[in-house]
C-alpha positions as CSV (number, residue, x, y, z in Angstrom):
1,M,0.0,-0.1,0.0
2,N,1.5,3.3,-1.1
3,H,1.5,6.3,1.9
4,S,-1.6,8.0,-0.1
5,A,-3.6,4.5,0.3
6,S,-2.4,4.5,3.8
7,R,-3.5,7.9,4.5
8,R,-6.9,7.1,3.2
9,A,-7.6,4.2,4.7
10,A,-6.8,5.7,8.2
11,L,-9.0,8.7,7.6
12,A,-12.0,6.5,6.0
13,L,-12.2,5.2,9.5
14,V,-12.3,8.1,11.0
15,L,-14.7,9.7,8.8
16,S,-17.0,6.6,9.7
17,A,-17.0,7.6,12.8
18,V,-18.3,11.3,12.0
19,V,-21.5,10.0,10.5
20,A,-21.6,6.4,12.1
21,A,-19.3,3.5,11.8
22,P,-17.7,1.8,8.3
23,L,-19.0,-2.0,7.4
24,A,-16.5,-3.9,9.6
25,A,-17.4,-2.2,12.6
26,C,-20.6,-0.6,12.3
27,G,-23.0,-2.9,13.6
28,P,-22.6,-6.3,15.3
29,D,-20.1,-8.4,14.2
30,P,-21.5,-11.1,11.9
31,A,-18.9,-13.6,13.3
32,R,-19.7,-13.4,16.7
33,P,-21.8,-15.7,18.9
34,Q,-24.6,-14.2,20.3
35,A,-37.8,-9.3,-8.2
36,G,-39.9,-8.9,-10.6
37,P,-38.9,-7.3,-13.9
38,P,-38.5,-3.5,-13.1
39,P,-41.3,-1.3,-13.7
40,S,-41.9,0.4,-17.2
41,P,-40.1,3.8,-18.1
42,A,-42.8,6.3,-18.4
43,S,-28.1,22.9,-1.9
44,A,-27.7,25.3,2.2
45,S,-25.7,26.9,5.3
46,A,-23.9,24.5,7.5
47,T,-24.9,26.1,10.7
48,A,-28.8,26.1,9.7
49,A,-30.7,23.9,11.9
50,T,-34.0,24.2,10.8
51,S,-34.8,21.9,7.7
52,A,-36.0,18.5,7.7
53,P,-36.4,16.0,4.8
54,T,-37.5,18.1,1.9
55,A,-39.3,15.6,-0.5
56,T,-43.3,15.1,0.2
57,A,-44.1,13.1,3.0
58,E,-46.9,10.5,3.6
59,P,-49.6,10.0,2.5
60,A,-48.5,10.8,-0.8
61,E,-47.0,7.7,-2.1
62,P,-48.4,5.6,-4.1
63,A,-52.1,7.3,-4.3
64,A,-50.8,10.5,-4.9
65,R,-48.4,10.1,-7.3
66,P,-49.5,7.1,-9.5
67,E,-45.9,7.3,-11.3
68,L,-44.9,5.7,-8.4
69,A,-47.0,2.9,-8.3
70,A,-45.4,0.5,-10.2
71,F,-42.8,0.6,-8.0
72,Y,-44.8,-0.1,-5.1
73,R,-46.5,-3.1,-6.5
74,Q,-43.4,-5.0,-7.2
75,Q,-43.4,-8.5,-5.9
76,P,-40.0,-9.8,-5.6
77,A,-39.3,-13.2,-6.9
78,W,-37.5,-14.9,-4.1
79,K,-35.0,-17.9,-5.1
80,T,-32.7,-19.9,-2.8
81,C,-29.4,-18.6,-2.0
82,G,-27.6,-20.9,0.1
83,E,-29.5,-21.1,3.5
84,L,-31.2,-17.7,2.6
85,R,-33.4,-16.5,-0.2
86,C,-32.3,-13.5,-2.4
87,A,-34.2,-11.1,-4.7
88,T,-34.0,-7.3,-5.9
89,L,-35.9,-4.6,-5.9
90,T,-36.4,-2.0,-8.3
91,V,-36.4,1.8,-7.3
92,P,-36.2,5.1,-9.1
93,M,-32.9,6.9,-9.4
94,D,-34.7,10.1,-8.8
95,Y,-38.0,10.5,-6.9
96,R,-38.9,13.8,-8.3
97,H,-38.8,12.4,-11.9
98,P,-39.7,8.5,-11.3
99,E,-40.9,8.3,-15.0
100,D,-37.5,9.1,-16.6
101,G,-36.5,5.4,-16.8
102,R,-33.5,5.8,-14.6
103,T,-33.4,3.0,-11.8
104,F,-31.5,1.5,-9.0
105,T,-31.5,-2.1,-8.7
106,L,-30.7,-3.3,-5.1
107,P,-29.9,-7.0,-3.7
108,L,-32.2,-8.5,-1.1
109,V,-31.5,-11.2,1.3
110,R,-34.4,-12.9,3.7
111,S,-33.8,-15.5,6.6
112,A,-37.6,-16.9,7.2
113,A,-39.2,-16.7,10.4
114,T,-38.6,-19.7,12.7
115,D,-42.1,-19.9,13.7
116,P,-44.4,-19.2,10.7
117,A,-47.4,-19.6,12.9
118,G,-46.4,-17.1,14.9
119,R,-44.8,-14.5,12.5
120,I,-45.7,-10.5,12.5
121,G,-43.8,-9.9,9.4
122,S,-40.5,-8.6,8.1
123,L,-38.0,-7.2,10.3
124,V,-35.6,-4.8,7.8
125,F,-32.3,-3.7,9.2
126,N,-29.7,-1.6,8.1
127,P,-25.7,-2.6,9.3
128,G,-24.4,0.7,9.2
129,G,-22.0,2.7,7.3
130,P,-23.3,4.8,5.1
131,G,-21.7,2.1,2.7
132,G,-22.6,-1.0,4.8
133,S,-24.3,-4.1,2.7
134,G,-26.9,-5.5,4.5
135,V,-26.9,-8.7,2.1
136,A,-23.2,-9.3,3.2
137,H,-23.8,-8.9,6.8
138,L,-26.8,-11.8,6.8
139,K,-24.8,-14.0,4.3
140,E,-21.7,-13.8,6.6
141,G,-23.4,-14.9,9.5
142,G,-25.2,-12.1,10.9
143,I,-28.3,-13.8,12.0
144,S,-27.1,-14.1,15.1
145,S,-26.9,-10.6,15.5
146,F,-30.8,-10.9,16.5
147,G,-32.4,-12.6,19.1
148,E,-34.3,-16.1,19.2
149,R,-37.6,-14.4,19.8
150,V,-37.4,-12.0,16.9
151,R,-35.6,-14.5,14.7
152,A,-39.1,-16.5,15.3
153,R,-41.3,-14.0,14.8
154,F,-40.0,-12.4,11.9
155,D,-38.3,-12.5,8.6
156,I,-34.9,-10.9,8.9
157,V,-34.4,-8.9,5.7
158,G,-31.6,-7.0,4.6
159,F,-30.6,-5.2,1.5
160,D,-27.6,-2.9,-0.3
161,P,-28.9,0.6,-0.2
162,R,-28.8,2.6,-3.5
163,G,-25.3,2.8,-4.4
164,V,-24.0,0.3,-2.1
165,A,-21.9,-2.9,-2.7
166,G,-24.5,-5.0,-5.0
167,S,-26.6,-2.2,-6.1
168,R,-26.6,-1.3,-9.8
169,P,-25.4,1.0,-10.6
170,A,-22.9,1.3,-7.9
171,V,-20.7,4.0,-6.5
172,D,-17.3,3.8,-8.0
173,C,-14.3,6.0,-7.1
174,G,-11.7,3.7,-8.4
175,K,-9.1,2.5,-6.1
176,P,-7.4,4.8,-3.8
177,E,-4.1,4.5,-5.8
178,Q,-6.0,5.8,-9.1
179,S,-7.7,8.7,-7.2
180,A,-4.8,10.1,-5.6
181,E,-0.8,9.9,-5.6
182,P,1.1,10.8,-2.9
183,D,2.9,14.3,-2.9
184,R,6.5,13.5,-2.4
185,N,6.9,17.0,-1.5
186,A,5.2,16.7,1.7
187,G,8.1,16.3,3.4
188,P,7.5,14.5,6.7
189,D,4.0,15.0,6.9
190,R,3.9,12.1,4.5
191,D,3.5,9.7,7.1
192,A,1.7,11.5,9.9
193,V,-1.9,11.2,10.3
194,V,-2.2,15.5,11.0
195,P,0.1,17.6,9.0
196,T,2.0,19.9,11.1
197,T,3.3,22.3,7.8
198,E,1.5,24.3,4.8
199,A,3.0,21.8,2.4
200,G,1.4,18.8,4.3
201,R,-1.6,20.5,4.4
202,Q,-2.0,21.5,0.8
203,A,-0.6,17.8,-0.2
204,L,-4.0,16.7,1.8
205,L,-6.2,19.3,0.0
206,T,-4.8,17.9,-3.1
207,E,-5.2,14.5,-2.5
208,A,-8.8,15.0,-1.4
209,D,-9.9,17.2,-4.4
210,R,-8.5,14.5,-6.6
211,S,-10.7,11.9,-4.9
212,A,-13.5,13.8,-5.4
213,A,-12.6,14.4,-8.9
214,A,-11.9,10.6,-9.7
215,C,-15.8,9.8,-8.0
216,A,-17.4,12.5,-10.1
217,A,-15.7,11.2,-13.3
218,R,-16.8,7.5,-12.7
219,S,-20.1,8.0,-10.8
220,G,-21.1,11.6,-11.5
221,E,-24.8,10.9,-12.8
222,I,-25.6,8.9,-9.7
223,L,-24.0,11.1,-6.7
224,P,-26.8,13.4,-6.3
225,H,-29.0,10.5,-5.9
226,V,-27.4,8.5,-3.2
227,G,-28.1,10.5,0.1
228,T,-30.3,9.3,3.0
229,E,-33.5,10.8,1.9
230,D,-34.0,9.0,-1.2
231,A,-32.6,5.8,0.7
232,A,-35.4,6.0,3.0
233,R,-38.0,6.5,0.3
234,D,-36.5,3.1,-1.2
235,L,-37.3,1.6,2.3
236,D,-41.0,2.7,2.1
237,V,-41.0,0.7,-1.5
238,L,-39.7,-2.2,0.3
239,R,-41.9,-2.3,2.9
240,A,-44.7,-2.0,0.6
241,A,-43.0,-5.0,-1.8
242,L,-42.7,-7.3,1.6
243,G,-46.4,-7.1,2.2
244,D,-46.2,-5.1,5.3
245,P,-48.5,-2.1,6.1
246,K,-46.0,-1.2,8.6
247,L,-42.3,-0.8,8.9
248,S,-40.4,-2.8,11.6
249,Y,-36.9,-1.7,11.4
250,L,-33.6,-1.9,13.7
251,G,-30.6,0.3,12.4
252,W,-27.2,0.2,13.8
253,S,-25.3,3.1,13.9
254,Y,-25.6,5.2,10.7
255,G,-28.8,2.8,10.1
256,T,-30.4,5.0,13.1
257,Y,-30.0,8.2,10.7
258,L,-31.9,6.2,7.9
259,G,-34.6,5.2,10.2
260,T,-35.2,8.5,11.5
261,V,-35.4,10.0,8.3
262,Y,-38.0,7.4,7.5
263,G,-39.6,8.1,10.7
264,E,-39.8,11.8,9.9
265,L,-41.4,10.9,5.9
266,F,-43.5,8.0,6.9
267,P,-44.7,8.6,10.4
268,R,-47.8,6.4,10.4
269,R,-46.3,3.8,8.4
270,V,-44.0,2.9,11.4
271,R,-44.5,-0.2,13.6
272,A,-41.6,-0.3,15.1
273,L,-38.0,1.6,15.1
274,V,-35.1,0.6,17.1
275,L,-32.0,3.0,16.6
276,D,-29.0,1.5,18.2
277,G,-26.0,3.9,18.2
278,A,-27.4,7.1,17.5
279,V,-26.6,9.8,14.7
280,D,-27.8,13.3,16.1
281,P,-29.5,15.0,13.0
282,A,-29.6,18.3,14.7
283,Q,-25.9,18.8,14.5
284,D,-23.9,20.5,11.8
285,W,-20.5,19.0,10.0
286,S,-18.3,20.7,12.9
287,E,-20.1,19.7,15.5
288,R,-20.3,15.9,14.7
289,V,-16.6,16.3,14.1
290,L,-15.5,17.6,17.5
291,R,-17.9,15.3,19.4
292,S,-16.5,12.4,17.4
293,G,-12.9,13.2,18.2
294,V,-13.7,13.2,22.1
295,A,-15.4,10.2,22.0
296,F,-12.5,8.4,20.3
297,R,-10.2,10.0,22.8
298,R,-12.1,8.8,25.7
299,A,-12.3,5.2,24.3
300,V,-9.0,5.0,24.2
301,D,-8.9,6.2,27.7
302,D,-11.0,3.7,28.8
303,Y,-9.0,1.1,26.8
304,A,-5.9,2.1,29.0
305,D,-8.0,2.0,32.2
306,S,-9.4,-1.3,31.6
307,C,-6.5,-3.2,30.1
308,A,-5.8,-5.0,32.9
309,A,-9.0,-6.0,33.2
310,V,-9.9,-7.2,29.7
311,A,-6.3,-8.2,28.7
312,G,-4.2,-9.5,31.9
313,R,-0.7,-10.0,31.2
314,A,-1.2,-8.9,27.6
315,C,-1.1,-5.2,28.7
316,P,1.3,-3.6,26.8
317,A,2.6,-1.4,30.2
318,D,2.0,-1.5,34.0
319,S,-0.5,1.0,34.5
320,P,-3.1,3.3,32.8
321,N,-0.5,6.0,32.4
322,G,2.1,3.8,31.2
323,I,-0.2,2.6,28.2
324,R,-1.1,6.2,27.4
325,K,2.7,7.3,27.2
326,L,3.5,4.2,25.4
327,V,0.4,4.9,22.6
328,A,1.9,8.4,22.5
329,D,5.3,7.4,21.8
330,L,4.6,5.0,18.9
331,Y,2.7,8.3,16.9
332,E,5.7,9.8,17.2
333,R,8.2,6.8,16.3
334,T,5.8,5.5,13.5
335,A,5.9,9.0,12.0
336,R,9.6,9.1,12.1
337,K,10.4,5.2,11.2
338,P,7.4,2.9,10.2
339,L,7.7,-0.4,11.7
340,K,8.6,-3.6,9.9
341,V,5.9,-6.1,9.1
342,D,7.2,-10.1,8.8
343,G,7.3,-11.0,5.7
344,S,6.0,-8.2,3.6
345,A,7.3,-5.2,2.5
346,R,4.0,-3.3,3.8
347,R,5.2,-0.8,6.8
348,V,3.2,0.5,9.6
349,D,3.6,4.6,9.5
350,Q,1.6,6.7,11.8
351,N,-1.6,6.3,9.6
352,L,-1.8,2.6,9.8
353,L,-1.2,2.9,13.8
354,H,-3.7,4.9,14.2
355,S,-6.3,2.7,11.9
356,A,-5.4,-0.2,14.2
357,L,-6.1,1.7,17.4
358,T,-9.3,3.4,16.4
359,K,-10.6,-0.1,14.8
360,A,-10.0,-1.8,18.0
361,M,-12.3,0.5,19.9
362,Y,-15.3,-0.8,18.2
363,T,-15.4,-4.1,19.5
364,P,-13.2,-4.4,23.1
365,E,-14.6,-7.9,23.7
366,S,-12.7,-9.0,20.8
367,Q,-10.1,-6.4,20.0
368,W,-8.6,-5.1,23.4
369,K,-6.6,-8.5,23.9
370,P,-5.3,-8.5,20.5
371,L,-4.5,-4.8,20.4
372,S,-2.7,-4.9,23.6
373,E,-0.5,-7.8,22.4
374,A,0.0,-5.4,19.2
375,L,1.2,-2.7,21.0
376,R,3.6,-4.9,22.9
377,S,5.2,-6.0,19.8
378,A,5.0,-2.9,18.2
379,N,7.1,-1.4,21.1
380,R,9.6,-3.9,20.5
381,G,10.0,-2.6,17.2
382,N,7.5,-5.1,15.1
383,G,4.4,-4.1,13.6
384,T,3.1,-7.2,12.0
385,A,0.4,-7.7,14.8
386,L,-0.7,-3.8,14.2
387,A,-0.9,-4.5,10.4
388,E,-3.2,-7.4,11.1
389,L,-5.7,-5.5,13.0
390,A,-5.8,-2.5,10.6
391,G,-6.5,-4.7,7.9
392,D,-6.6,-4.0,4.3
393,A,-8.1,-0.8,3.0
394,S,-9.7,-2.8,-0.4
395,G,-11.9,-5.9,-0.5
396,T,-14.9,-7.8,-1.6
397,T,-18.3,-8.4,-0.4
398,D,-20.9,-11.0,-1.0
399,D,-23.6,-9.0,-2.9
400,G,-26.2,-11.6,-2.8
401,G,-27.3,-11.3,-6.0
402,D,-31.0,-12.0,-7.2
403,G,-31.1,-16.0,-7.2
404,G,-31.5,-15.6,-10.7
405,G,-28.4,-14.0,-12.3
406,G,-30.2,-10.5,-12.5
407,S,-28.4,-7.7,-15.0
408,G,-25.3,-6.6,-13.1
409,S,-26.4,-8.6,-9.7
410,G,-23.5,-11.1,-9.4
411,G,-25.9,-13.7,-9.2
412,G,-27.7,-15.6,-6.0
413,S,-25.1,-18.1,-5.7
414,G,-22.8,-16.0,-3.9
415,G,-21.2,-13.7,-6.8
416,T,-19.0,-11.0,-5.0
417,V,-18.7,-7.5,-5.9
418,P,-16.0,-4.7,-4.9
419,D,-16.6,-3.3,-1.2
420,N,-17.2,0.3,-2.3
421,S,-17.9,1.5,1.6
422,D,-15.5,4.0,1.8
423,A,-16.5,5.7,-1.6
424,V,-20.3,5.2,-0.2
425,L,-19.3,6.8,3.0
426,S,-18.3,10.0,1.5
427,A,-20.6,10.1,-0.8
428,V,-23.5,10.0,1.4
429,N,-21.9,12.2,4.0
430,C,-21.0,14.9,1.8
431,L,-24.7,14.6,0.1
432,D,-26.4,14.9,3.4
433,I,-24.7,17.3,5.3
434,P,-23.7,20.7,4.0
435,H,-19.6,21.4,4.4
436,P,-18.1,24.9,3.4
437,A,-16.0,24.9,0.4
438,D,-13.5,27.5,1.9
439,P,-10.3,25.3,2.5
440,Q,-9.5,27.5,5.7
441,A,-12.7,26.5,7.2
442,Y,-11.3,22.9,7.9
443,W,-7.7,24.1,9.0
444,S,-9.5,26.2,11.7
445,L,-11.9,23.2,12.7
446,L,-8.6,21.0,12.6
447,D,-7.1,23.4,15.2
448,R,-9.9,23.2,17.3
449,A,-10.3,19.7,17.3
450,R,-6.3,19.0,17.9
451,Q,-6.6,21.3,20.8
452,Q,-10.1,19.2,22.5
453,S,-8.7,15.7,21.7
454,G,-5.3,15.6,20.0
455,V,-5.3,13.4,17.3
456,F,-8.3,11.9,17.0
457,G,-10.2,15.1,17.0
458,A,-7.7,16.1,14.2
459,S,-8.1,13.2,12.1
460,T,-11.8,13.5,12.3
461,A,-11.8,16.9,10.5
462,L,-9.2,16.0,7.8
463,A,-11.4,13.5,7.1
464,E,-13.9,15.7,5.9
465,L,-11.7,17.3,3.5
466,D,-13.5,15.1,0.5
467,C,-16.6,17.0,1.0
468,R,-15.0,20.3,0.1
469,T,-15.9,19.7,-3.6
470,W,-18.6,17.1,-3.7
471,P,-22.2,17.2,-4.8
472,K,-24.5,18.9,-2.3
473,G,-28.0,17.8,-1.4
474,G,-31.1,19.9,0.0
475,T,-31.1,18.6,3.9
476,T,-29.4,20.6,6.6
477,P,-29.2,20.0,10.3
478,H,-32.6,19.9,12.2
479,R,-34.3,18.5,15.0
480,V,-36.6,15.8,14.2
481,A,-40.3,16.7,13.1
482,A,-42.5,13.4,12.8
483,P,-45.8,14.0,14.0
484,G,-47.7,10.6,14.6
485,L,-44.5,8.6,15.2
486,P,-45.2,5.8,17.4
487,P,-42.6,5.2,20.4
488,V,-39.2,4.7,18.9
489,L,-36.4,2.7,21.0
490,V,-33.2,4.4,21.0
491,V,-30.1,2.5,22.6
492,G,-27.1,4.3,23.6
493,T,-23.7,3.2,24.9
494,T,-21.9,5.1,27.5
495,G,-18.6,4.2,25.8
496,D,-19.1,4.4,21.9
497,P,-16.2,5.6,20.3
498,A,-17.8,6.1,16.8
499,T,-21.4,7.5,18.0
500,P,-21.4,9.3,21.1
501,Y,-23.9,8.3,23.8
502,E,-24.7,12.2,23.9
503,D,-26.4,11.6,20.7
504,A,-28.5,8.9,21.9
505,Q,-29.6,11.0,24.4
506,S,-30.5,13.8,21.9
507,L,-32.1,12.0,19.3
508,A,-34.4,10.2,22.0
509,A,-35.5,13.6,23.4
510,Q,-36.2,14.9,19.8
511,L,-38.5,11.9,18.9
512,P,-41.9,12.1,20.1
513,G,-42.7,9.4,22.6
514,G,-38.9,8.5,22.1
515,M,-37.5,5.9,24.7
516,L,-33.8,5.8,25.7
517,L,-32.3,2.5,26.8
518,T,-28.7,3.1,28.2
519,H,-25.7,0.6,28.1
520,K,-23.2,1.2,30.6
521,G,-20.1,-0.2,28.4
522,A,-17.5,0.2,26.0
523,G,-17.7,-0.3,22.3
524,H,-19.9,0.8,19.2
525,T,-23.5,-0.3,19.5
526,A,-25.2,-2.3,21.9
527,Y,-27.7,-4.9,20.8
528,G,-26.3,-8.5,19.6
529,R,-23.4,-8.4,21.6
530,G,-24.1,-10.8,24.2
531,N,-25.8,-8.3,27.1
532,A,-28.6,-10.5,27.7
533,C,-30.4,-6.9,29.0
534,V,-30.1,-4.9,26.4
535,D,-31.4,-7.8,24.1
536,G,-33.9,-8.8,26.2
537,A,-35.7,-5.2,26.0
538,V,-34.9,-4.6,22.5
539,D,-36.6,-7.9,21.6
540,G,-39.6,-7.6,23.7
541,Y,-40.3,-3.9,22.2
542,L,-39.7,-5.6,18.6
543,T,-41.8,-8.7,19.1
544,G,-44.5,-7.1,21.6
545,L,-43.9,-3.5,21.4
546,T,-43.2,-3.4,25.2
547,P,-42.2,-0.1,26.3
548,V,-38.7,1.1,27.8
549,A,-39.1,2.8,31.3
550,P,-37.8,6.1,31.5
551,G,-34.2,6.0,32.9
552,A,-33.7,2.2,31.8
553,T,-30.2,0.7,32.1
554,C,-28.4,-2.2,31.4
């Protein structure tokens, strides 16, 4: 991996924290125990906090918009794909002009209710991102994320949102090496997460602009149409195609924002919403950056404080302050001289160290002990274990297909498609949230974030640079307006690094009848991670609409 790709891999992980979390960590770890033919063809201030989704809300579709009727009448052609069932759904690319013939084809996957006689309906989920593939999540063992009562009473349905993974078309920005070459004039900043010189800042700005230009060149036609508001409208088409009069939905991380937008557009079509790892729609881009940086710094402090209890002898130092000092020293060392990786030309520079450290904060129960061992090894000069924790910047995902080899779907027998989650992350984030064009706004925020939370805050600020020249959408930060929405369950984890607990508190207070379930713990999201109290409350709400008492804590 070249220096440019390494930097983009690290920043992409942090950018995911600003909106939600990446596919690899956005929801519960899937490995953790715990259509018919398509229908016939026939921009705002970053500080505003008043505009809700702008498109026409219920009950306009499909009754008042006959041009959408064909989409709503779809009956997916489910076919066997392994132990699951797969299909596709066709949705209009532009809901303002659904008759123009341009569409997205979205892969679907379904796990049937284990108690057909007691079946309530379908439970649609989104694993996060933006950019997470619901199809891949379910096909890779994600059914274990759901409690037995939920699996018994619901068909569990995953989908790839528009532009994501097996969606056709999908966002394509090329590989990092294609979209941005490293600037060799950046000097010592080249291997640093946060540039300290003007040359380093300019190099990063140029890299971000090149990335945005590459995405526009490859996917310019669809970039204005991959925002969350359109994805929420797709969710309503999916609800109708599944035959459910009202939607039952569970969203992790970014999936909470998708569920919130759906609730604003279609409040009377909601049966139940679970929003776990909440995104606060009232925050502007700078507020998200600052809050996210603090949350990640707090998570690393929690790791240092709890290492002895979690990792025992594997801890890289004999005290919390010793661990903090070791981490700080490694940031300095890897910027000067990257660490070797056994059997590879790859090196652990500061970016890769940052990627490994922040990634490990998502799942403490499975990552903090390996992280401790990796830090101990890195302190001795070997970066092999850290490189393994950081993972690769590229990959593929199983798109599920349509069970019948639909056009471009990859088929239903397990075809794979490129993992485009990093590209979608930028595309949706930049479209959903207004960002300034002036580079100085980013440098000013960078300085503020670095003062508040060091490298963690600064890296989140830099991750937003891509949005400077990306297409802009029509939504602005706003408090939720959803009259008629039934009670919604918001789950917040006190030590969540990616979606701070304060966001869950804020969202629950904005929702009419919002219920907050507090999980006292570390890591990103709570449901499906083995906490019986959380799982029981969520399962009871989804299956029986059982309310959660004010102040409920697990």
